[in-house]
N, C-alpha and C positions, 0 to 999 in steps of 0.2 A: 806898383800896380800888381794886382793879384795874378798869380801864375795861372789860375783857371781862366781869367779873361784873356790872357796872352795866348793860352792854348786854344781858346775859342776863336780868337782872331786868326791864328794860323790855320785852323780847320776851314774857316770860311774862305780864306784866301786860297787855300789849296783847291777848294771846290770851284772857285772862280777861275783858277788856272786850268783845271780840267775842262770846264765849259769853253774857255777861250781856245784851248788847243783843239777841241772838237770843231769849233767854228772855223778855226784857221785851216784845218785839214779839209773840211767839207765844203767850205766856200759859201756859195757858188761864185761870188764875184770878188774882184780885187778889193772893193770897198769893205766887204765883210772881213776879209783877211787883215785889212788895215785896222779896223776896229778891234779885232782880236789881238793884234800886236799891241795896240794901246792898252788893252786890258792886261796883257802879260807884263808890260812895263809897270803899270800901276800896281799889280800884284807883287812884283819884285820890290817896289818901293815900300809896300806895306810889310813885306817880310823883313826888309832891312829895319824898319821901325820896330817891328816886334822883337827882332834880335837886340836892338838897342835897349828896349824896355827890359828884356829878360836879363841881359848881361850888365846893364847900367853903364855901358860904354858909348860915348858919343861918336866914336869912330864909324859906327854903322850908319849914323845920320849923314856923315860925309859921303859914304858909299851911296846912300839913297839919293843925294843930290847929284852925284855923278850919273847914276842910272837914269834919273829924270832928264838930265841934259842929253844923254845918248838917245833916250826914247823920243824926245822932242825932235832932235835932228833926224832920226830914222823915220818918224812920221812925216815930216816935211819932205824928205827925199822920196819916200814911197808915194805920197800924194802927188808930187810933181811927176813922177814916172807914170802914174795912172792917168793924169791929165794929158800928158804927151801922147800916150797910147790912144786915148780917145780922140785926140785931135788928128792923129794920123789915119784913123779908120775912115773909110768913105762913108758918107751919110746913107742912112737906110732908104730903101726905095719907098717914096711917098705914096705910090699907087696901091700898096698893100694895106 
């Protein structure tokens, strides 16, 4: 694959990382932070794929699979934590 296309891929992924970090920091809700975390993991996988294309070594694809598994487990754990927090909160006052 052309080095120009790989460089373009890296630039686009870095832009996605910057936007995801901004969303992670600003929030405002836990769900926004969870989506930002998913984007960060997807960007990490894309960077591993770009490294594999650039160096022509398949080892980076193994790393990408590991990052995907960690991202999946982290998303499940955080989603479960969010659902437990919402279940523990008292219901809102219906008169308002």
